[in-house]
C-alpha positions, 0 to 999 in steps of 0.5 A: 896560415893567414898572417896580418897585413899590417905592422905593429911598432912596439916601443920601450918608452922615452923615444926621441921626439926631436926636442934636442933639435930646438936646443941645437945639440949636435948635428948627429941628433938631426940624423938620429931623429929624421933618418933613424928615429923611432917615429921616422920608422913609423911614418915610413911604414905608413907609406902615404903621401899625406898620412893621417895619424891618430894618437890615443892617450887613454893610458896617460894621466896628462892626455892633452900634454902627451898628445901635443908632444906627439903632434909636434914630433910628427909635424917635424917629420912632415906628418901634419895630419895628426889627431888626438883621440881623447878616450877616457872611459868605455863610454868614450870608446863606444862613440861612433865618431872615434870608430869612424876616425879609426877607419879613416886613419893610416896609423894609431899611436898608443901613448904610455901611462897605465896599460891596465887602462887600455885593456879595461877600457878597450877590451870587448869593444867595437873599437878594438874589433875594428882596430884588429880588423884593420891591422889584420886585413890592411896595410895599417900601422899600430904603434905603441910606446911603454904602456901602449906597447905592453898592451899589444900582446894577448898576455900583459904584465900590469904590475910588478916591482922589479926589485922583488920580481924574482919572488913568486906572485910579485909579477901581475899578469892579465889579458892585453889587447890581443894584437900579438899572440904568444908574447909578453912585452915589457918596457923601460927594460934596461933602465928599470931593471926588469929582466927578472920581471919578464923572466917570471912572466915567461916561467909562468907561461913558457909557451910565450916569448918575452920581449924586453924593450929598452928606452928609445928602442923598439921592434917592428912586427911584420906578418905577426911573426917577424921582428926587427929591432929599431932605435938606439938601445937593445931588445932582449928576447926571453924564450922559455920553450926549452925550460927544464926545471921550473919550480914556480908551480910548487913554491909558496907565494913570496918565495924565489923562483928557480928556472933552468935553461931559459934562452936569452937573445940580445938584439940591436938595430937591424937584428931580426927574430922570428916568433914562429921559428924562434930563431935569431936571424941577425942584422942585414936580413930584411923584414918582409913588407907587403906591397 
């Protein structure tokens, strides 16, 4: 089997952008941002002396403000060559200039916002084909936060009120960008109480592995299968392979679901999980990185 040569970095949202540095809050914050932070991990994966990062703000309703925040944050980390792909519709996505810039950069960063905008604007485009090619064939980094992370997988949650997510039909699922297969990613996981939302997604598709990402927390995905947790919070893995009783196909819409024998893992920084073997491998095991 051939595995992707690139890396995915899926982030749960609200990652540290170094704003506390200007406020002079605690020396510890400098260490967290410059050495341990999510964006520092992304820059480290690029492995280029003068990396080119392109920020895609398609999902956001305030694209210019979001792009500037990322430019400022990457600049603090010494990454000065940061562009903004202001793609707002499918016509923009088809512009040759954007595809040319994609082919010249080292990293793409998808911002947060509305993940359905990402799937509906990029789905079936030459831009997405070029992105997948670079991710699969080169040491290329694709990062995404919040909506940008949720859209990475082949199966994507696009709507679902966490308060009623245990009721059948309250979690809406569609096709994502397809960079990562057989997973469902949810973000802002702890703060917005989205366990039931992700669990219903897995109950409907037990072959998929649910990945719940806390804020300022993420996973680095290597070879399309090896996950390593990064950031300050927790990553929740929901595995439905061993589900026994599952009533989701038999009950009416609006009724509460019942699921037996879901497996749950909780990961923190440095812990690893293999999507292929479905094994939690614990901290201290290095994620394989291609030279």
